[in-house]
N, C-alpha and C positions, 0 to 999 in steps of 0.2 A: 756094699761091696763085700764079697766073701773074704775070709781070712786065710784061705789056703794059698800056699805059695804058687802052686800051679795056676790057680785062677788069676792071681795077680800078674803072673807072667803072661798069661793069655790076654789079659786086658792091655798090657803094654804092647804086645805084638799086634793086637787088633788096631790100636791107635797108630802104630807105625805104618801098618798096611793101608789104613784109611787115608793117612796123609799122602802116602806114595800114590795111591790110586787117584786121589783128588788132583795131585800134580799131573799125572799122566793124562787124565781126562781134560783138565783145563788147558794143558799144552796142546792137545789134539784139537780141541774146540777153537783155540786161537789160530792154529794152522789152517783149519777149515775156513774160518772167517777171512784170514789173509788171502787164501786162495781165491775166494769169491770176489775179493776186492781188486784183484789183479786185472788190469784192462788188456794187457798184451796177451794175445792168444798163445804165442809161442812160449812165453814165460809160464802161462797157466799149464800148458801141456808138460813142461819140464818139471813143475812142482807137483803135479798130480800123483806120480808114483810114490813120492815121499809121504804125502798125506794119506794115501791108500794104505801104505805100510803101517803108518801110525794107527789107523783105524783097525787094521787086522790085529795088531798087537793088543789093542784094548779088548777086542773080542776074545782073543786067545787067553788073556789074563782073567776074563770073566767080569771086566769092569762094565762092558756093555753087552747086550745080547747079540748073538751072531746075525739075527735077522735085521736088527738095527744097523749093524755094521754094513750089511749088504745093501740096505736102503740108502745109507749115507754115500757109499761108494757109487751106487747107481746114479744118484742125483748129481754127484760131482762129475761123473763121467759124461752124463748127458749135458750138463752145463758147459763143459769144456768142448764137447763134440759139436754142439750147436754153433759155437763161435768159430770153431776151426774150419 
């Protein structure tokens, strides 16, 4: 590890960002899993916008690629629409 104070600070900031990004990603994955497990179509349709918003935020922050976000949203929308 470098001895420059700026490099040490950058390392601390990177660790903080990494932890935050892991939290956002894991929380969103859990929300997607929970949405898929819901059996009631009406409840699924109500929860879908919340999950889509979470996915959009991940893409905006650069945690996931925008095409991956689009694919996830498409799969979830298709899953909810088929049952509705």
